[in-house]
N, C-alpha and C positions, 0 to 999 in steps of 0.2 A: 623811386618806388612806384610799381604799377598798381592798378586799382585792386587787383585780387590780393596782392601782398598787403596793401593798405587795409583792406577789409578784414583779412585773416589776422592782422595784427591786433584786432580788437578784443577777442575773448580773453577775459582775465578772471578765472575762477577764484573765489575767495570763500574758503570754508564750504566748498561744494559738497553736496550730499552724494556719497559713493558707498556702494555696498555690493556684495555678492549674494544673490538670491538662489537658494537651492529648494526646489519644490517637487512634490510628487502629485500627479494628477488624481482627482480633478482639482485644478487650481485656477483662480481668476482674481486679479487685482484691479480695482477701479482707481484710476489716478485723477484726483481732483485738486492737486497741489497748486495749479495755475502758475507753475514755474515757466520762465521764458523759453527754456530749452532743455531737452533731456536726451541722453544717448543710452541706447540699450544694445549691448553686445551679447549675442547668443553664443555661449561656449559649448553647451551640450543639449541635445534634444531639439525641440522647436517650440515656438510661441506664436500667438496671433495677436496683432495689435489692431484694435478697432477704435478709431476716432469717433467722437459723437457725430461729427459731420463728415461729408465726403472728404477723404484724406488728401485729395489733389496730389497724388503721387506723380511727380512731374517727370520722373525717369521712365521713358517708354520701355526700356529694356526690363525694368522691374515689372511694369504692367504686363508685358508680353509673357515673361517667364511665369508670373503669378497666374495668369489666365491659363497658360499651358499646363501648369501643375494643378489646376483646379483650386488655386489658393485664394482667389478673391471671392468671398462669399459675403454679399452685401458690401460692407465697408472694410472688412477684415483683410489684413495683409500678413502673410506668413513670413517669419524670420527663422532661419535654420542655423546650424553650427557655422560659425565664422562670419555670419551676417551682422551688420551694424545698422541699427535704425536711429534716425534723428527725428525727434518729435518736437515741433514748434508749438509753444504755449501761446496764450493761456488756456486753450481749449482742453476739455476733459477727454479721456480715452481709457480703454481697458486693455490689459495685457493678460492673456489666458492661455491655457493648454489647448482650448478649443473655443471658437466663437460662441458656441452654445452654452458654455459653462457659466453658471450664475456667479456673479462676484461674491467672494467671501470676505474680502478685505477692501477697505477704502482708505486711500492716502489723501489727507487733507493738507492745506497750507501749513508750512512749518514741519512737514513730514510727520504729522500726527496720524496715527494708525488706529482705525476702529473697524468694527464690523459694520455691515450696511445699516443696522439699526442703532448704531452709535455707541456700542460698548467698546471701551478702550482695550487695545491690544498691545499696550506698551511693552510688556516683557514676554508675552506668550510666544512670539515668533523670533525672539532674539536667539541666535545660534552661535554667538561669539563675536569677536572683533569684526565689525563691518560685515557680518554675515547674518542673513535673515531668511526665514522661510518656514515651511511646514514640515520639513524633513531634512536633517543634515546629510542624508544620503540620497536625496531626491534625484530623479532622473533628469530633471531640467536644471541647468545652471545658467544664470544670466548675470552679467555685470551691468550695473546701472550707475550712471553719473548724471547728476542734475545741477544745472546752474540755478541757484535759488534767488539770486539778486538780479533784478532787471538790468541794472547798470553794468553787470558783468558781461553782457552780450549787447553790442550796439544795435540800435534800431536798423541801421543800414544792413547789418548781417541778417537780422531776422526777416527784414523785408525781401531779402534775396532768396529765401528758402521757401519750399512748399510746406504744407502742413506736416507731411510725413515723407521722408525719403529713406530708402533702404539701399545700402551698398552691399552687394553679395560678396561672400567670402572669397570666391574664385576670381574676383575682378580687381583685387588689390592686395598689397602686402599688409597682413593683419598682425605684424609682430608687436605693435603697440598694445593690442588687446591682450596678448600673452603677458607682456610686461606689467600692464595694469592688474591683471589677474594675480600675478605674483606679489605685487606690492599692496593690494587692497586689504589683505588680512594682517599686515604687519602693524605692530604697535610700538614704534620707535620714535625717538626725538625728531621733531620736524616732519613727521610723516604726513600730516595734513597738507603741508606745502608741497611735498613731493607728489601727492595725489592730485592736488589742484593743477600742477604743471603738466602731469601726465594726461589729465582730462583735456586740458587745452591742446596739447599736442595731438591727441587722438581726434578731437573735433577738427582741427586744422587739416590733418591727414585725410580724414573722410571727405571734408568739403573740397579740398584741392582735387582729390580723385574724382569726385562727383562733378564738379564744375568743368573738368577737362574732357568729360565724355561727350562725343559728338551728338549723341541723342538726348543729352540732358537739356531741359528747358532752362538754360542759364539766363540770368538777367541781361538786359540789353547792353549795359556798359561792359559786361564781360565779352560778349560776342563782338562788340565794336572794337575791341583791342586789336583785332587782326586787320581792321580797315586801314588802308594807307593814308587816309586823311584824318579820320576821327581818332585812330589809335595814337598817333603822336600828340594830338591835342590832349587826350586823356592823360598821357604820361607826363606832359608838362604840368597839368593841373595838380596831379598827385605829387610830383617832385617838389613843387613850391606853391602850396595853396595860399600862402600869405602874400604872394606877389599881387600887385594891383592889376590883375588880368583884365583885358577887354577882348571881345570877340575879334576885333580888328587885329590885335597883336597875335592872338592864337592863329588866326588865319594866315597872317604874314609868315609866321614861323613854319606853318604847315605847307606853305606854298600854294594856297588857294585864295579865292576871293572870300570876303566876309560873308556874303550871302550864301556861297556854296558850303562853307563850313557850318554856318548856323542851320541850314536846311538839312544837311547830311547828319549832323550831330543829333538834332531833334528826332530824326527818323530812326536812327540806330539805337540811341541811348534812351529815348522816350521823353526827354525834356531838353530845354535849351542849355547852352554851355554855362551861362551865368547862374541859372537855377541849379544845375549840377554842382557848380563850384560852391554855391551857398550851402547846399546839403553837405558837401564834403567838409567845409569849414566848421559847420555846426557839429558834425559828428566828431571831428577832431577836438573841438572845444569840450564836448561831453567827455571824451577820453581823458583830456587833461584835468578836468574837474574831478574825475574819478580817481586818477592815478597820481596826481601831484597835489601839493599844497600851494601852488602858484596863485598869486592874486588874480582877480578877475581882469584887472588892467593888463597883467602880463599874459594871461591866456588870450585876451583880445588881440594883442600885438602879434602873438605867435600864429594866430590863424587868419590874420589879415583884416581885422577890424580896427579902425582908428581909435576908438574909445571903448571903455567898459560899458558905457550906456548903449552904444550902437550894438555891441554884442548881446547885451542883456535883452534888448528889444527883439532882436532876431531870434535869440534862443527861446524866448518865451513863446513866440509865434510857432516855433517848430515843436517844442517839447511840452508846452502848456504850463510850464513853471519857470520861475526865474533861475538863473545859474546857481544862486546861493541856496535856494530851496532844493534844487536838484542835488547839490553836494550834500546838504543836510540829510536828505532822504537816503542817500547811499551810506552815510555814516551811521544812521539810526533807522534801518529798514523796519517797516511795519511787520508785526508778527514775530 
């Protein structure tokens, strides 16, 4: 398994929040749900996404096109039909028909919907099964998918993303958006699971396309995959992270000296080989804690730690909580 496949194997939506929004201008929705990740697919008309802080749109093609179209006004980024935006939380942002439109709706944690002054809008904008908005025949149609649980998206994936990225509709095959649009309004047995998996597939398709662009500011480990020295070392680490790797063994298998591998790896990836391996192991441990009922001892063995105590110590340094507490939090999320 390569690093990108390993990274994209992480998203696991569970009861994700999905809806179709149909809106007539003027409209503006303030997002304060602090979810770790949200996808917005524009089906019809256009919208502007304005993060509270500089969106750090790392795709230069998006920047260039936005500037050419007059679309960047302060921090706002335009999304048009076929475009998909990925917004990384927990920062707040606004989605509107125009950056100047004053927010009429605020989305809080737990998808609680109110007016800006706090009046509940629980049913006023409900337009049917997973359909929401101010007009059932509104000119603007958006599909929104939100990962509500932090454990559903790994830290490694979030760390690899800018605050906001936009994939233009003419740069990829958007058939998954069409499929999601057909499924999102259905109310059939098992439909939530179907929608969770479609959201995962859509996220993976968007990120795979984005990472592959030559002008995307992809993370160091992704760019390093094409390096004749570091690339093989990365693939070895991801193929068997539980192996008791040393820099010397990696260098020997890559056909270079220990010093050469260590220096080149740190330069291209941004951290030494063993630090990268530690991060990889702990990310996989978090996935196992989230996705399985394996004991901590079993998880430790699977990711290359000799004892549960050793894994617990390293995990707490990385995540700030013990593995047991991490698993409990995922089982009983706050809010």
